[in-house]
C-alpha positions in Angstrom: 126.9 78.8 76.6 124.7 81.5 77.1 121.0 79.7 77.6 119.4 83.2 78.2 119.9 84.4 74.1 117.4 82.2 72.8 114.2 83.7 74.5 115.9 87.0 73.9 116.0 86.0 70.2 112.5 86.2 70.2 112.6 89.7 70.8 113.7 90.9 67.4 111.3 93.0 65.3 108.8 93.2 68.1 107.4 96.0 69.9 108.6 96.9 73.2 107.6 100.5 75.3 109.5 100.7 78.2 108.2 103.2 80.9 110.9 104.9 82.5 114.1 103.6 81.2 116.6 107.1 81.4 118.7 106.0 84.4 120.8 103.4 85.5 119.4 99.3 85.3 116.5 101.2 83.2 118.8 102.5 80.5 121.0 99.4 80.4 117.2 97.5 80.0 116.7 99.8 76.7 120.4 98.8 75.4 119.5 95.4 75.9 116.3 95.2 74.5 117.7 97.1 71.4 120.5 94.7 71.1 118.1 91.9 70.8 116.6 93.4 67.4 113.3 95.0 69.3 111.7 98.3 68.4 112.0 100.3 71.6 109.8 103.2 72.9 110.6 105.0 75.9 107.9 106.7 77.8 109.0 109.2 80.1 109.4 112.7 80.7 112.2 113.7 78.8 114.9 114.3 81.5 117.6 112.5 79.6 117.8 111.9 75.7 116.9 108.2 74.7 119.7 106.3 73.1 119.9 106.9 69.2 117.5 104.6 67.3 114.8 104.8 70.4 111.0 105.9 69.9 110.5 108.7 72.9 106.8 109.3 73.8 106.9 112.1 76.3 104.5 111.9 79.2 104.2 111.8 82.7 103.3 108.2 83.6 100.8 110.0 86.1 99.0 111.7 83.5 96.2 109.5 82.3 95.5 112.1 79.2 98.8 112.8 78.5 100.0 109.2 78.1 97.1 108.6 76.0 98.2 111.3 73.7 101.8 110.8 73.7 101.0 107.0 72.7 98.2 107.9 69.9 97.3 104.4 68.4 100.7 102.7 68.9 100.5 99.1 70.3 103.4 97.1 71.7 104.2 93.0 72.1 105.3 94.0 75.7 105.4 96.6 78.3 108.1 97.1 80.8 107.1 99.1 83.7 110.0 100.5 85.5 108.5 103.3 87.4 105.3 101.7 88.9 105.3 102.6 92.5 101.8 103.0 93.6 98.1 101.7 93.2 97.3 104.8 91.5 100.1 104.4 88.6 98.9 101.0 88.3 95.3 101.7 87.8 96.6 104.5 85.3 98.9 102.1 83.5 96.2 99.3 83.3 93.5 101.8 81.8 96.1 103.1 79.3 97.7 99.8 78.2 94.7 97.7 78.2 94.4 96.5 74.5 98.0 98.3 73.5 99.8 95.3 74.6 100.1 91.5 75.1 102.3 91.3 77.8 103.0 93.5 80.8 106.1 93.7 83.0 106.5 95.4 86.0 109.7 95.8 87.9 109.1 95.1 91.6 111.1 94.8 94.6 112.1 92.7 97.2 110.8 95.2 99.6 107.1 93.7 99.0 108.3 91.0 101.4 109.2 93.7 104.0 106.6 92.8 106.4 107.4 89.0 106.2 110.9 88.9 106.7 112.9 88.7 110.1 115.9 88.0 111.5 117.3 84.1 110.6 113.8 83.8 108.5 113.2 81.8 105.6 114.4 82.2 102.1 111.9 84.3 100.7 109.4 83.0 98.0 107.1 84.7 95.2 103.8 82.5 97.3 105.0 84.6 100.4 102.6 87.4 99.3 99.0 86.5 98.0 98.3 89.1 95.8 94.6 88.4 95.4 94.7 89.2 99.5 96.2 92.4 99.1 94.2 95.4 100.3 94.3 98.1 97.7 94.2 101.7 99.2 94.2 104.3 96.3 92.8 106.9 98.4 96.5 106.9 100.5 98.7 110.0 100.0 101.1 108.5 97.5 101.8 111.4 96.1 103.4 112.7 99.1 107.1 111.5 98.5 107.8 111.3 102.4 104.7 109.2 102.7 105.7 106.8 99.7 109.2 106.6 101.0 107.9 105.0 104.0 105.6 102.7 102.3 107.4 101.8 99.3 107.2 97.9 99.8 103.2 98.4 100.6 103.0 100.7 97.2 104.4 98.2 95.2 102.6 95.0 96.6 99.6 97.1 95.7 100.7 97.9 92.4 101.4 94.2 91.8 97.7 93.6 93.0 96.0 96.0 90.6 98.0 95.2 87.8 97.8 91.3 88.3 93.9 91.9 88.5 93.6 94.2 85.8 95.9 92.1 83.0 94.1 88.6 84.4 90.7 89.9 82.8 92.3 90.9 79.5 93.8 89.6 76.8 97.2 89.9 77.8 99.7 88.6 80.4 101.3 90.0 83.3 104.3 89.2 85.5 106.2 91.5 88.2 109.9 91.2 88.5 110.8 91.3 92.3 114.5 92.7 92.1 117.1 92.2 94.5 119.2 95.2 95.8 120.9 96.3 92.6 124.5 96.9 92.3 126.5 98.1 89.4 128.2 101.1 87.7 125.9 104.2 87.1 124.5 103.3 91.0 124.3 107.1 91.7 123.1 106.2 95.2 126.3 106.0 96.7 125.9 102.6 98.7 128.3 100.7 97.6 131.0 104.0 97.6 129.7 104.5 101.5 131.9 101.5 102.0 134.8 101.6 100.0 134.9 105.5 101.1 134.7 104.6 105.1 137.2 101.4 104.5 140.0 103.9 102.9 139.6 106.4 105.7 139.7 103.4 108.2 136.5 104.5 109.4 134.1 101.8 110.8 131.2 100.5 108.9 128.3 100.6 111.4 125.9 97.8 111.5 122.9 96.8 113.2 124.0 94.5 116.6 122.9 91.0 114.4 123.0 92.0 110.7 120.8 89.9 108.3 121.6 88.5 105.1 120.2 90.2 101.8 120.3 89.1 98.1 121.9 91.3 95.4 121.9 91.3 91.8 124.2 93.0 89.4 122.5 95.8 87.3 123.2 94.4 83.8 121.8 91.2 84.6 118.7 92.7 86.0 118.7 94.5 82.9 118.7 91.2 80.9 116.5 89.2 82.6 113.7 91.9 82.6 114.3 92.0 78.5 114.1 88.1 79.3 110.8 88.4 80.7 109.5 90.5 78.4 110.2 88.1 75.3 108.7 85.1 78.0 105.3 84.0 78.2 105.2 83.1 82.0 102.9 85.0 84.4 102.8 86.0 88.2 105.6 87.1 90.4 109.1 86.0 89.9 112.4 86.6 92.0 115.3 88.1 90.5 118.6 88.1 92.7 122.1 86.6 92.2 122.9 83.3 93.9 124.0 83.9 97.2 123.8 86.3 100.1 125.7 88.9 101.7 125.4 90.6 105.5 126.9 94.3 105.9 129.8 92.4 107.9 130.4 90.3 104.9 130.4 92.6 102.4 132.3 95.2 104.3 135.3 92.1 105.0 134.8 91.3 101.4 136.0 94.7 100.4 138.7 94.7 102.8 139.3 91.7 105.7 140.6 94.3 107.7 137.8 96.6 107.7 136.5 98.0 111.1 133.0 96.7 111.2 131.2 98.1 114.7 127.5 97.9 115.9 126.3 101.4 115.7 123.7 103.8 114.5 123.4 105.2 111.8 123.1 101.8 110.0 125.0 101.4 107.1 123.6 100.5 103.9 122.6 97.3 103.2 122.8 96.3 107.1 119.3 94.9 107.8 117.5 93.7 110.9 115.3 91.3 108.9 116.4 88.9 106.4 116.1 89.8 102.7 117.2 86.4 101.2 115.4 85.3 97.9 114.7 82.3 96.5 115.2 82.3 92.8 114.1 78.5 92.0 111.3 79.8 89.6 113.3 82.0 87.4 115.7 78.7 87.3 112.8 76.5 86.5 111.5 79.0 83.9 115.2 78.8 82.3 117.6 81.6 83.5 120.2 81.0 86.2 121.8 84.1 87.8 125.3 84.6 88.3 127.0 84.3 92.1 127.0 87.6 93.8 130.3 86.6 95.4 131.8 86.3 91.9 130.7 90.0 90.8 132.4 91.8 93.6 135.9 92.3 92.0 134.8 93.7 88.9 132.1 95.9 90.9 134.7 97.0 93.7 136.5 98.6 91.0 134.2 99.8 89.2 132.3 103.4 89.3 129.8 102.6 91.7 132.6 101.9 94.5 134.2 105.4 94.1 134.0 107.9 96.6 132.6 110.6 94.1 129.6 108.7 94.0 128.7 109.5 97.3 125.4 111.4 97.8 124.8 114.3 99.5 124.2 113.8 103.7 120.7 113.8 103.1 120.6 110.8 100.6 122.2 109.0 103.2 120.5 106.3 105.5 119.0 107.5 108.4 118.2 110.9 108.1 114.5 110.4 107.8 112.2 109.7 110.6 109.6 106.9 110.5 106.4 108.0 111.0 103.4 105.9 112.9 101.9 103.2 111.2 98.4 104.3 109.7 95.5 102.4 110.6 95.3 98.9 108.6 98.7 99.7 106.6 102.3 98.1 107.7 104.3 100.3 109.7 106.9 102.2 107.8 110.3 100.5 108.1 113.2 101.6 110.0 116.4 103.6 108.9 118.2 101.1 108.0 115.7 99.0 106.1 114.2 102.2 104.2 117.4 103.7 103.5 117.4 102.8 99.9 113.9 103.4 99.2 114.1 106.8 99.0 116.4 106.7 96.1 115.3 103.6 94.2 112.7 105.4 92.8 114.9 107.3 90.7 116.6 104.0 89.3 114.3 104.2 85.9 
């Protein structure tokens, strides 16, 4: 029995806007919403055509006037924001969608816990981050790609805090979905292909001296969970991750028990010095049970995401960007291994 169907069925006939929704699991989300019978509008710059039957509101989400113009008088039962990375973007969204929607869902990330994670640390729960205590810093140079890449988790954390405060005082509900590292076909980042290509060539997978466990989630499942969340009524943050964790070493050996794994630099994608294991008790209590990550690996490893031709250029691989000094009162940027996927994650929508 698929226990997620009942909430998804509630989407039939509802109007849902997806900000982003043109790539990777954002596109899967749009497909999931349409399959559930929702009337879907995608709000983006039009880098890719929307699926048939989906309304397109063309606008840059950073341009408040353009958003108002593109949306006109439209109202929505729910909004799912796939591409909110900074407190500035969150503030624009709060102003534009106040009074336009009964529910606002922000796609967030495990990276909001970045400064909390530590070697052999506890499983991360939602209450580890107190959004009411987060200092909002809109004056920082969030528009600079390098800055945002270095402070990706901080930007997401501040965005969550802005939206929670804004919608707490409005006639609507807000939740942030903190996603684990997403694996699946359509992953153009080349992270899984990095493993399969090197293993096939009998080249070593380089890891930290003590690579820590991390949570993962399958792209179709996070898309389904986001749609499920849009149909629900609960508020506050919720973790979204498959059951079980993997270290970089375990991932390599799952691909091939004879894989060569060595300590070295730059460390491979998904090799972390701190633990990123997420607790999903809240999601399960609300009624959604995620699949076991280990059960998904065989299909993932035989799919397009694992093919060497999915590898990005050298500039997109880990360890190529220096880590700047910490700004005053702002958590330091992450090391190359911890930050490796975030300069690409902003393209996931």
